[in-house]
N, C-alpha and C positions, 0 to 999 in steps of 0.2 A: 306257573306252567311253562312260560317262556324259558326260564332258567333251567328247569328240569329237562325240557326237550333239548335245548342247546347242549347242556352238559352230557346228556345221555347220547346224543348224536356223536359228539366228539369221542366219547369213551368207546363207542361201538366201532370206531375205525379199527380197533384192535381186538374185537370179539369175532370169533369165527364159528362158535357153537350155534346150532339151530335155535336153542333157547334164547340166546341173546338177540338173534335176528327177529324171532317172534315177539319178544318183549318190545323191540324197537317199533315194529309195525303197529302194535297196539297203542303205544304212546303217540305215534304219529296220527293215528285215526282220531284219538281223543282231542289232540291239539291242532287239528288241521285248520279250523276256522281262525284260531288265534295266530297260527304260524304264518298264514298268508299276510298278516298285518305287520309281521316283524320287519323292523328296519334292517337294511342290508349293511350292517355295521362293517362287515369285512369286504364289502364291495370295493373295488379299486378306486382310490381317491381320484377325482377328476384332475386332468392335466389341462394345459392350455391348448385345447382343440376347439374346433368350431362346433356349433350346435348339432349339425347333421352327423358329425363323427361321434359325438357324445351319445346321440340317440342310437346310432348303429351299435356302439359298444354296449349300451344298456340292453338292446335286443339280444345281442349275442350271449349276454350273461344270464338271461332268463332261460334256463336249460329246458329242453323239450323232452328229454328221456334220461334213463339211467345210463351210467358209463359202461355200456355193454353193447355188443353187436346186436344181441336180441332186442334190447330196448330201442335202439335206433331203427333197425330194419322193421320192427313192428309198427313204426310210424309211416312206412312207405305207402305212397298212393300215386295215382296217375295225374294228380292235380298239377296245374301249370306253376312254374317258378317265377317269382317276382324278382327280376335280376337287378343287381346294382353293379354298374360297369367298373367302378374304380376299386382298387385294393387299398386297404389301410396301410399306413406307414408306421413302422416297418412291417412288411408282410411276413407271416409265419408259414413256413413251407414244411410239410410232413413228407418224409421219404418212407414208403411202405411197400411191402410185398407180402401177399398171402402165404406164399411158400418160402421156406428157407433156401438159401443159395441163389437168390435172384440177383445178387450184385448190388443190393440196396445201399449198404454202408460204404462200399467201395465207390459207388457213384456219388454219394453225398460228399465223400472226402475229395474226389476229383473236382466236383462242381464248386465246392467251397474254395479249393486252391485256385481254380481258374478265376473265380470272382475276386479273390484276394489279389491276384495278379493284375486285375483291373482297378485296384484300389477301392474295392467295395468291401465294407466292413461286415464280417459274418460272425455270428455266434452259433455254434453247433451244440445241440443238446442231445445227450444219449438217453433215450427213453426205453431202450431194450434192457430193462432192469434184470431180466432173467439170464441174459447172455451179453453183458456189456463188453465193449471193445473199441468204441469209436475213438477214444483218446489214444489208443495204441496205433490205429491206422493213421492218425494225424500227427503222430510223433510227439505226444504230450507226456509229461512226467506222470508217475503213478499218483493218484489222489490219496490224500491222507485219510485216516480213519474218521468216520462220521462226517465226511465231506462229500458233496456231490448231489445229484438229482434226488436220490432216494431220501437222503436226510432233509433236503429242502421241502419235498412233498410232505413228509411227516410234520415238519415244523409249520407248514402252511395249514395243515389240517388241525393242529392241536394248540398252537400258540394263542394266548389271549389276545383280544383285539388290540389292546394298548401296547402289546409287546411284539405284534406282528411285524412292524417295520424293522425293528432291530433284528428279529429272528431271521428274516429273509435277506439280510445283507449278503451280497453275492461274492464279495472280494475273497473270502477264505475258500470258496468252492471252485472258483474259475481257474483253469489252467490254460496255458498258451501253447499252440502248435509250434514245433521247431522249424516248420517250413518257412523259408525266407524268400517269398515270391512277390511281395508287395505289402498290402495291408495285413496286419496281424490277424490270425484266426484264433478266436477265443472259444474255449470248449468247456461245457459243463458236463463232466463225466458222470456216469451213473453212480459210482462210488467204489470203494475199495473192497474187493471180495474177501469175506471173513465170516466166521460164525455169527458175529454180531450183525453183519450185513444180511445174512440169510434170515435171521430172526426178525429184523426190521421189515424185510420183504414180505414175510408171511403175514405180518400184521397191518399191511397197507390199507386193505379194505376198500379198494377202488370202486366196486359196484355201488357203494353207498354215497358216492360223492354228490350226485346230482339230484338227490331227493329232497334237498332243501334249496331255498332261494339263495342267490348270491354266487359269486364266482367259485369254481372248484379250486382245490389246491393247485392243480396244474395251471389253471388260468392265472392264479395269483403269482406263481413262479414266472410265467411268461410275461405278465405285466411288469414284474419287478425287473426282468431282463431289459425290457423296453425302456424303463425309467432310469435304471442305474447304468447300464452298459451302452445304451443308445446305438445299437447296430443299425445297418441299413437293411439287413435281412436276417431272419432267424430260421435255422434248419433243425428239424426234429427227426432223429433216427428212431423210428417206431418198431416195436416188436412185431414179428411175423405172426400170422394166424389170427385168432379171434380174441386177442388180449383186450381186457377191459380198459387198460391204460391207453392202448392204441385207439380204441373206440373213442375215448375222451379226446385224444389228440386229433384224430382224423375228422371227427364229426362235430365237435364242440369248439375246438380251438383253432385249427389250421385254416388259413386263407387259401392255400394252394396245396394239393396233394399230388405227389409224383408216385404213381402206383406201378411197381415193377412186376411184370408178368412173364415168367420164363416161358419160352416157346415150347409148350407141352400141353397136351389135352388135359392133364391133371390140374392145370392152373385155372381152367375156365369156370368150374363150380365156385371156387373162392372168389373169382372176379365178379360173378353174379351177385354174391352176398355184398361185396364191397360197393357195387354200383347201386344196389337198392338202398344201402345206408347213405350213399352219396346223395341220391335224389331226395331222400327224407330230410337230410341235413340242409340241402339247398332250399327246400320248401320252407324251412323254418328260419334260415339265415340269409335270406335275400340273395340266393344264388351261390353262396359260399358253402364248401370250398370249391375252387376251380380245379378240375382234375387235369392231369396229363398222364395218359396211359403209355407205358414204356415197355414194349416187348424186349426181353433181356435174355442173356445167355444164348444168343443166336449162334449156331454153329458156323464155323468159317467155311468159305468156299461156295460154289454155285448151289450145292444141295441145301446149304443153310439158307441161302437167299430164297430158294424156292419154298422151303418150309416157312420162312418168315412171311412171304407174300400171302400165303394161304392163312397163316395165323393172324396176321393184321386184319384181314377181312372178318375173321370170326370175332375179334375184339371189337371192331367197328360195328358189326351187326348187333352185338350184345349191348353196346353203349346206346346205339340208336333205338333199340327196342325198349330197354329198361329206363333210360334217362329221358330220351326224347319222345318215347311213345310212338315211334314210327318204325317202318321196316326199311332195310337197306336194299334198294332195287338191284336186280341182277345186272342192269346195264348202267350202273353208276358211272359218271363221266370220268372219274379218276380213281386211282387205287384207294385212297381214303378221301371221301368227299370233304371239301373245305368246311371248316367249322367244327369238325370232329377232333377232339383232343387226343390224337394218337400219333406217336412218333413213328412214322411208317418205316424209317430206316433201322429202328431198334438200336440195341447196344450189343455188339458182337462179343462173344467170349474170346478173351485173349489170355492165353496161359500165363504170360509174363506178368500181367496185371493181377490175375487171380492168385498167383503164388507169392506176390509181394506182401510182406507183413505190414509195411507202412509206406506212405508216399515219400518220395525223395524230391529234392529241389529240381531235378531234371525231368519231372513227370510230364511237363507240357509237350516236349518234342516226342516223347515215347507213347503217350496215350491220348493226345488231343483228338486225333482222328476218330478214336473209339467213341468219344462222347460228343462229337461235333454236331450231329443231328439233334441230339437231346438238348444241347446248349442253345442251339438256334431256336427251337420251339419254346424252351424255358424262358429265354430272353424276351420272346414275343409276349409271353404271359405276364412276366414281372414288370417289364419296361423300367428297370432300375436305371437311375441316372437321367431319365427324361425330365424336362423342365417345361412347365407351361408358360407361354409368353405372358408378360405382365399386362398386355392389352389385347383386346379382341382383334382378330385378323380382319383387315379391311380388304375383303376378297375382291370387291368391285374395282378398287384402285390397282391391285396387283394384276387383275385380268386385263385392265386397260393398258398397263405398262407392258405386259407380255404381248398383247396384240400389236402394240406400236413398235416394239424393239426386238422381240425374240426371233423373228423370221422363221418360225417353226415350219411353215408350209414349204419354204424354199429349201430348208436344211434336209428335208427328207430325200432330196435328189441332189447329190453332190455336183452333178454336171451343170446344174442351173444356179449354183450358189457361188458367190465370190469366195476365193480361197481364204482370204483373211477372216471371213465369218466362220468358215469351217475350222480353221486353226484355233480361233478363240474359244470354240465350244468343244473341241475334240478332247477325248480322254483316251490315252494309250491303253490298249488291252493288256491283260496281265502277262501275256507272252511277248511283250514289246522288246525285251532284251534279245530274245531269240530271233525275232523278226529283224532286228537291227544287225545281227551277226552277219558278217560278210560271207559266211558259208551257207546261209539260207538264200536260195535263189528262186524259190517258188512259194508264193503265199496264196493259199487256196481258200475260197469261201463262197457261200451262196450269194445269190442276188440280194442286196439289201444288208449284207453283213458288214459293210463299212470299208470295202476295199479301196474305193476311190477317195473316201475320207482319209484313209491312211496314206495313200499315194500323195495326196496334196499336203498332208501334214509333214511327210518326210522331205518334201521340197521347200518347206517353209523356213523362215529365218529362225524360228524357235529351235528347230533341229540343227540348223547350221551353226547356231551359237552354243548348243549343248552337247553335240556329238563331235568329238575331236579326232576320231580315228578314221573318218570316212566323209567323203563329199557325195551328196546325192544329186543326180542329174536326170532330168526327164528324158527317157529313151523313146517313149511313145505314150500318147494319151490324148485327151480331148481339149487341151489348152494350148495357147500360144502358137509357136512356129512349127508345131508337130503336124505330120501328115494326117489327112482325114481318110476314112475308109473309102470314100469315093476316089481319092487320089490313088490309093493302093489298088483298087479295082482297075483303074485306068492303066496303071503300070502292068498289071497282070495281063490285060487285054492288048497291050502294045505289041504290034506284029514284029517290030524290030527286036524287041526283048525276047518274045516267045517264052515267057516265064514258066508256064506249066509244062510245056513240052521239054524244055531243057532242065527242068527240076531245079530252078534257081531261087526258091523261096528262102532258103538258108542264106544264100548270097545277098538277097535283098536286105535281110535284117543286119548282116555284117556291114554292108555298105552304109545303111542308115545309121548304125552305131558309130561308124567312123565320123560321119557328119555331126552327130550329137556330141561326141567327145571333143572334137575340134571347135565346135561352137562354144564349149565351156572353157577350153584351154588351147587356144590357137597356137601358143608357143611350142606345143608338142610337135608341130609339123616341121619345125626348122631343121631338125636332124634327118627326119624321114625323107623330106623332099630332095635332099642332096643325093640320096641313094637312088632316086628315080630319074627316068629320062623319057623323052618322047611322049607317046600316048599315055603311058601310066602316070607320068608327072602331070599331064594336063587333066586327067580324070581325078587325080588326088586333089589338085588345086580347085577344081569345080566342087568337089565334096566339101572342102574346107571353107570355101567362100559363100556357099549357098546358105542364106539366112531366112528367106521367105519360103512358105510352103511350095509355091510354084517353082522356085529355084531349086529347092530340094528335090522335087519330083523330076525335074529335067536332068539334074545331076545324076540321080539314081538310074534313070532310063539310059543315059549315056554309059554309065559304069556297067550296068547289067548287060549292055549290048556287046561289051568286050568279051572275046571268046574265052579268055582264061580268067574270067572274073572271079570264080570261086577261090582259086589259089591266091589271086591278087588281093582280094579284100581280107582274106584270112591272114595273110602276111602283114597287111596294114594294121589290123587289130592287135596282132602279137607285137608289132613294132611299137605301137602306142603304149601297150602294157610295159614293154621294156623301158621306154622313156620315163614312164611314171616311176618305175623301180629305180632307174639310174639317178633320177632327180631327188630321190628320197621322199617322194610325195606320199600322202596318205591315200587310202583306197578311194577310187572313184567308182561309184555304184550307179549304173543306169537302171532307171525304174520304168517298167512297162505296165500300162493300164489301158482300159477301153477296148480290149479285144473281144468283148461281148456286145459292143454297141455299133450299130450302123450297117451290119452285114445283111440284114433282112432275115426272114424266117422261112422262105421257100427252100426247097431241097438244094437248088443250085447255089444259093447264098450260103447255106450251111456248109456245103462242100468247099466253097471258096474259103470260108473262115477256117475250116479244118486244115487246109493247105498252108495258110499263113501261120497258124499256131504250131503245126508240126514243123514248119520251116524254122520258126523262132527257137523252139525247144531243141531241135536238132542242131542248130548253129551253136547254141549256148552249151550244149553237152560236149561239143568238141573243144570248148574252151575251159570248162570247169576242171580245176585241178592243174591246168596249164598256166593260166594267167595268174600273176602274183599280186598285181595292184588293181587290175580292172575286174570288176564284179558286176553282177546283174541281179535284179529282182523282178520277177514277173508276177503280177496280180491276176489270178485266173479264177473264173467262176468254176465251181466244183464239177459241173457237168461237162464243161469244156476240157478241164484237166483230165477227166475220166476218158475222154475220147482221143487223147494223144496217142499217136501210133508211130513210134520210132524204135530203132534198135536199142536194146539194153534199157527198155522202159523201166524195168524194176530198179535201176540205179537212181531214179528220180527221188525216191522216198527219202534218201539220206539228206537231200537238200530242200525238202518240202516241209512246210508247217501249215496246219489248218488254222485259219483265223477264227478264234473263239473269244467270246466275251463272257466274263464271269459276273455274278450278281453285283459284286462291289464296283466293277467297272460301269455297269448299267446305272447304278444309283448315283455315282459321281457324274455321269453324263446327264441325267435328269436335272441334278442340281446346277450343273453348268448351263443348261438350257434356260432354267427359270431364274438364273442369276441376272438375266436381262432386266428384271424388275428390281429397282432400288429399294422399294418398300419391302418386298419379300426378303431381301438381303438384310434389312434392319431386323426383321424377326429372327433370321438365322443367327445373326451375330449377337442377339440377346442370349442365345443358347451356347454359341461357340464363337467367341469374340474374334478369333483369328481365321475363321473359315472363309473360303471364297474359291473361285476358279484356280486350279492348280494347287490349292491348299486345303482340300477337303480332308476330313478325318479318314484314316485307313480302316478303322474298325467298322465292320458292316452294320453292327447294331446301332452305332452312333449315327451312321448315315441314314438309317431308317427313321431314327428319331427326328432328324432334321427334315426328312421328307414328310413326316406327320404334319408339318406346317402346311404342306402343299395339298395332301389328299387325306389327312387324318391318320391316326394310328390304326384304326380298324374301320371296316365297312359299316355303314350306317344301318339303322332299323334293326338294332339288336343283333346283327350279324357279328360274331366274334372273330371273323377272319381278318388277319392283318392285311391292310390295304397293300403294303409292299409285296406280301406273299401272293395276294390276288393278282397283282400285275405281273409278278415274276413267273407264275405258273402259266399265265395266258400269253406271254410274249416269247415262250420257248416252244420249239418244235418237238417232234417225237424223239429226237436225239439230244434233247436238252441243250440246244443252241439258241442264243439270243441274237436278235437282229436290231441294230441301232435304228435303221430306217423305220421298222415297225414301232419302236418305242416313240420316235419323234412323231410319227403319224398319230399314234394313240394320244399323245399329249396335245397335238395341234387340234384334233377333233374335240377333245375334252374341253379345251379352252373355249373353242367356238360355241359348244353347247352351253357351257356354264355362263358365258356372257349374255345369253338370251334367257336365262332362267334364274330363279331365286337362289341367293347364296346362303351360306351358313357362317356363324361367327367363329367356328373353330378350325376352319380349313378353307383353302382357296377353291379346290375342286371337290364337289360332292360325289358320293359313290355312284349316283346315276350318271354323272358326267363321265366318270372313268369307264363305266360299263358301255356307254354310247361310243366313247373313243375306241375302246377295244373292238366293238363290233365293226366300226369303220376300218380300223387298222387291219382286222382279219380279212375283210373283203379286198383291201389293197394287197395284202400278202398273197392271197389266192391268185389275184391278177398277175402278180410278179411271177408266181409259179407257172402260170399258163404261158407267159412270155419266155421264161427261162427254159422250160422243158416243153418244147413245142409238141413233141410226140406224145406227151402225157395229157395235153389239154383236153382231148375228148373224153378221157377216162375221168378226169377231175369233174368235168361237166356231168358225167353219168353218175357220180357219187352224190350229187345234190340231194339233200333231204333224207339220206339213208340213216339207219340206226347208228349211234356212235360206236357200237362194238359189233363184232361178228367174226365168225370163222372165215377162213379163206374161201370156202365154197359159198358161204352166204354173201360175202362181199362181191365175189365174181358174178353170182347169179343176179344180184341187184344191178350191177353195172351192165350186164348183158341185156336185162329187161329194159333198163333206161336207155340203153344205146341202140335199141332196135330201130333201124332206119336212119340212124345218125351217120353222117359222113365219116368215113375212116374207121367205123366200128362194126358195120354189118359184115358178117362172115369173118374172113381174115385177109383183108386186102394187102398187097405188097407194101411194105414200109410201116404197117401197123405194128405196134409193140407186141401184140399178142399173136402175131403171125409166126409160123415156124416152130422149131423145137422149143419146148418149155411152155408154149401157149400163154394162157392167162396167168399162170404162176409168175411169169416174168413181170407182169404188171404189179402184182403184189410185192415182189422183191424190189422193184423200182420205187414204189411208194414208201417202203420201209427205208430204203437207202436215202431218200431225200427228206425223211422225217415227217411225212404226212401221216403215216401209220406207225404205231409202235406195238410191241407185243403186250397183250392185255394179261396182267398177272392173275386176274380173278377167274381163270378158267377152272372148271370143275375137274376134280381128280379123275384121270382116265379119259377125259373128253378131248375133243379136237382143239388144237391151238387156236386161241382167239386173238384178235387185234382190235385196237381202238384208234379212232381219229384223234390226233393231237388237238388239244384245246385251242391252240393258235388258229387252226383252220376251220373250226366248226361254224362260227357265224358266216364266214365267207363261203362256205359250202351249204349253208342253210340247214345245218345239223344242230340238234338240241344239245345244250351243254350238260344238263344235270339229269341224274337218274334216281334221286331220292324223292 
């Protein structure tokens, strides 16, 4: 009976008549009991893997349904999934789209090429047997007759057991991509289109594959790829629609599925079918395959982004309902709640990419941005190239070393930290070259954005030794011989000077600049002093010789008392610039910081600060474009910069840069901070031997892999969220800006919490420690906002415990109710932000400007515009994080 059934099964791969199928069903019924005892002679021969992996492989090969969507979807239920966190090596990734034209094959080709550029070995398999073309997109030669996937599947289905090994030899079938970007891309094409190919395709008989025990023909081919070609990852280009071969690939074979969903309502029904099959497969295969849902063919421009935002929510809702068995709440905390496998940015339609017949070697600069979001999410799923340390992490030892040497609590506040410590931990932002440029005179950033860190870094020996076209000199700040705010206040109040009435704030800064330049290069005075006489010579000498703050203050008072001081000091500054030029000197750049510290928060103090800031900017604008060797850089808080009131204010933008940090900068900063632990650095160098401060990898994914030693690759307790992404999303405001101070505070509180609680063997900081650190850092960030934006403080207080989302009217109504009877909010008192034209709408605009609010994309069509509180500020305002 065994021989009869086996022989009949194989012959029926090529029978399509109803009689043959009925005959097979009858034979199967008669032989069912005996068939269950059959040895799985054609099962993949065991390789050198551990017992757990062998067991997992055996479970996968015990098929749970026929190779069809109907067979798999019929197994769907709401039962829980028993997850296995790790992917096998190498992972098998299926690229699939229910509808044609989703960009599936093009995306596969681009991802394969990008992986190859990282020296990751890829084998791409064309399973779109009805419309093959992957080999053309990847620039491969035409396959020979009877070579390719179709021939291999037939051989796997029909070859005798003792001839299977030779029959599936891959060398004659594999072709190589012509792309020369790194590691070679090997391709198994579908086959060569011909009459013979069509006849073979008709006879494939895929629906019958999984009705006997043992691996399917497709599984046998995949296993052979793993054994013979030994790639790091296998990509499957699957047929669109409800193909039986796609069902076998997606639900029986793949470890990961990238499902491309064109931004169209027509795609949603097919997505439901796919998600039901996915859940059924996950229930049978310990959580595999892992999905990644990719909105594709996104129209370009703002209208396309609006459509995408709405479509992403529909995808997320369907996944949540079908796979997780929950509903997506209307007040979800972010556009796509964390843990949902949706690439929220999607893949935009690019005509140039769509019209290209094949990839060229210059594909990276032309199309990398199109697939950037997909690649980031895909990297987080695959974690290719990550290596597990050979020993368990001694978290307690690392924590003790961080507590002793990292100085995390001090580093959060640059004013209270030794400059040498800041310099050793500092990571220049991505725009560092633009900041260094002598044409950039204004560096603007929020409180906690690292302005003082950058000011101190530019004054350090590190920059002095590495920057050869400029010398940086402290013009004003909180260190050394520089004037305090108290001294500036005394100068302004000096009756002899009469600074306010005479409008001499610009002259104050020019006089101060002369002193700073001469303190650095006193020899510049030799020529200038010869041209001066009498009182002007005496005043110049006082400015040159003043070294201590009290001496500088006295010299400035005397100079500012001179009746023609404005013209006098401007001539001195221009004379110093001319001397620098005549001597062939490099640029001298005066750096100004600390203009937001020490003035006080009452209205009189705020007005005093405005006078000094306006005076400084007004003085510098008179020199910009005039001075050839003397330059200036002013580090200003963004709210103070916005208050500048001078003539030709619009001209400032050409010399201004916003201080912004990108994720790669932030990850390097974290690694710099924890490098204070020598034990942690041993673990790092086990993965990256040359890594260390100033020598971290530039690849963001590699940085995340090193950080997994600190806080794990993913959050604990079954949460699939990448820890790095968890931190990244919570330390950014509504304008996607990151704050070094907030990150340092998060890390400091996390270390403190973890030192008092049980540790884990796979990471230094457990997820609950990171969550605690974030909550405390959020509270500190809200406190910073209250100090930075004094006029907004009562409104921030009134937002406490509100819903995370709301329309403008809902948010205003809540603040009004909470603010009843609160000082500065009842009615519309003078000085209140909501007083005068614009009313409460000005409050909403201000909250948007500073990143507390952002526009909420999940507004219902035709409804009022909604806003949400940025995740960064929610714990600090007592607002809930999640809406699922």
